[in-house]
VEXSEMAR-592092 format. One record per residue (C-alpha): residue in one letter; x, y, z. Coordinates in steps of 0.2 Angstrom, whole numbers, plus 2048, in hexadecimal, padded with zeros to 3 digits. Layout:
BEGIN
AXYZ ...
//
This chain:
BEGIN
M800800800 N8078117FB A809820807 D7FA82A801 Q7EF81B804 R7F6818816 E7F382B81A P7E382E810 V7DB83F80E V7C983A80C Q7BA844807 I7AB83B80E D79A840807 T78E840816 T77F84680C T77E836802 P77C82480A H78A818807 S787805808 A796802814 R78F80F820 V77D80881F W7837F7822 N78D7FD831 Y77D805837 W7747F4836 L7827EC83F G7807F884D G790801849 K79481484B D79D81883B N78D81F832 Y78482F830 P772835831 V76F83281F D775820820 Q76B81E830 A75B825828 L75D819819 G76180A824 A75280D82F R74680E820 L74D7FE819 K74B7F682A E7387FA82A I7367F3818 F7417E481A P7447E082D Q74E7D1829 I75C7DC823 I7637DD835 D7647CA836 I76C7CA824 A77A7D6829 R77F7CD838 A77D7BC830 S7887C1822 R7967C682E Q7947B5837 F7947AC826 Q7A47B5821 A7AD7B0831 R7A879E830 A7AD79D81D V7BE7A5820 R7C179A82F H7BD78A825 L7C778E816 A7D6792821 E7D578482D E7CE776822 L7D477A810 G7E4783815 I7E079380C R7EC7A1810 Q7E77AF805 F7D77B9804 L7D17C67F8 D7C27CF801 L7B87D97F4 G7AC7E67FB T7B47E680C G7A97F2815 L7AE7FB826 P7B97F2832 T7B07E883F A7B27D984B N7B87C9843 S7BE7D1833 T7C67C6826 H7D87C882B E7D37C583E V7CB7B583A A7D77AF82D Q7E77B3837 R7DF7AC847 S7DF79B83E A7EF79E834 P7FA7AD839 E8037AD829 A7F37B081F R7F37BF813 I7E47C9810 V7E07D7804 Y7D07E2806 V7C87EB7F8 D7BB7F97F9 N7B780A7F1 D7AD8127FF P7B7822805 I7B381E817 V7BA80D816 L7CA81480F A7CA82081F H7C981182A A7D5806820 R7E280782D A7D87FC838 L7D87EF82A L7EB7EE82A V7EE7E983C G7F27D7839 R7FE7CA83F P8107CD83B E8127BC834 G8057C0826 A8007CF81C T7F17DA81A D7EE7E880D Y7E07F3807 I7DC7F87F5 H7D18077F2 A7C98027E2 D7B87FD7DA L7B67EA7DA T7B07EC7C8 D7C27F17C3 S7C87E07C4 E7D87E47BB T7DE7F17C8 V7D87E67D6 L7E27D77D1 R7F17E17CC E7F27EA7DD A7ED7DA7E7 A7FC7D17DF K8077DC7E9 T8027D37F8 L7FA7C27F2 D8037B57E8 L7F67B27DA T7FE7A27D5 R7F979A7E5 P7E77987EB V7DD7A77F0 A7CC7A87F8 L7C27B57EF M7B47BD7FA L7A57C67F4 L7997C8802 S7897D37FF T7937DD7F2 L78F7D57E1 G77D7DC7E1 H7857ED7DD V7887E67CC A7767E77C5 D7787DD7B5 D7787CA7B8 A7847C77A9 E7907D47AE A7907CE7C0 A7947BC7BA A7A17C27AE L7AA7CC7BB L7AA7BE7C7 R7B07B27BA G7BE7BE7B6 Y7C47BE7C8 L7C37AB7C9 A7CD7A97B8 A7DB7B37C0 L7DD7A77CE P7E47967CE V7DC7857D1 G7D97837E3 S7D37947E6 C7C27977EE L7B37A27ED I7A97A87FC L7997B17F5 C7887B67FD D77A7C17F7 T7687C67FA I75C7BB7F2 E74D7C37E9 T73D7C37F2 P72F7D07F3 E7377D7803 T7497D87FC L7427E07EC A7397ED7F5 G7497F0800 S7547F27F0 D7487FF7E9 E7488097F9 Y75B8077FA A75D80F7E9 S75081C7EB G75A8217FB G7698277F1 A7748187F4 L77D80F7E7 P76F8027E1 Y7707F17E7 I7667E37E0 S7607D27E6 R7607C47DA P7567B37D8 S75E7A57E1 E76279C7D1 V76C7AB7CA V7767AC7DA R7797997D9 S77F79A7C7 F78E7A47CD S7957947D4 D79478B7C3 G7A47827C0 L7A97827D2 E7A97747DF L79C7797ED L7A27757FE E79476E80A P78777280E G78677A7FC F77B7897F7 G76E790803 S76B79C811 I77B7A2818 T77479E82A L77478C825 W78678B81F R79078282D P78878B83B D79178C84C Q78178A855 P770782851 V76678D846 T75679484D G74979E844 E7477A1831 P7577A1827 V75C7B2820 E7587B680D Q76B7B880B W7717A9801 G7837A47FD F7907967FB V7A27927FD A7AA78A7EE V7BB7847E8 K7C27867D6 R7C77757D0 
//
């Protein structure tokens, strides 16, 4: 990471909601502004399950990263759409299991850049880095990631509640395939996204009308198709609350479906 990234001068627009800050609001964080709180509160009214989804997504991320580090020996993680630092971030979970793990975070939200220093406090045996870039600019992301990661060795590519910002299904699929094509056999994909229901569609409409970058929900078969050509790890594709839970699941599974898969 270069010096101007380490000591950023960040211009944050507090008049327009940002996804990272709205997500932080749903998680009970403090790194958000009234405009983010207002939009987040309206979405809670329309789609109350969004709070459960936000929390379940973070828990799924931790379980998936831990499984890949401990059971599959993955030592490199490329986290696209990082969001604001929170407990059990990717580097904390991965380096708790494997201190030598190397993690690269990617986000384009200015407030995430402002907090990037918190993402760089990892184990000295490993490495952490942050790239301020749009995930759709895969050429830049991969070029910068290669300064920290060895892209000839397996990498876990992570897209958690981020691919919905790419509205066109074909473009989203092509973007994902482009990233996977740059990674070697044995690499993994951790993906989750909101499944299309009347409630999630209404939430997406409200989110877009509130001024934030639009985020779409997709039919389950479309999200599942993103795993085509990969080997799904058990229990396969479904609600993220049902993916290797640490505790027995109670209540309704969240409408946030995903999977962990391996490139063979």
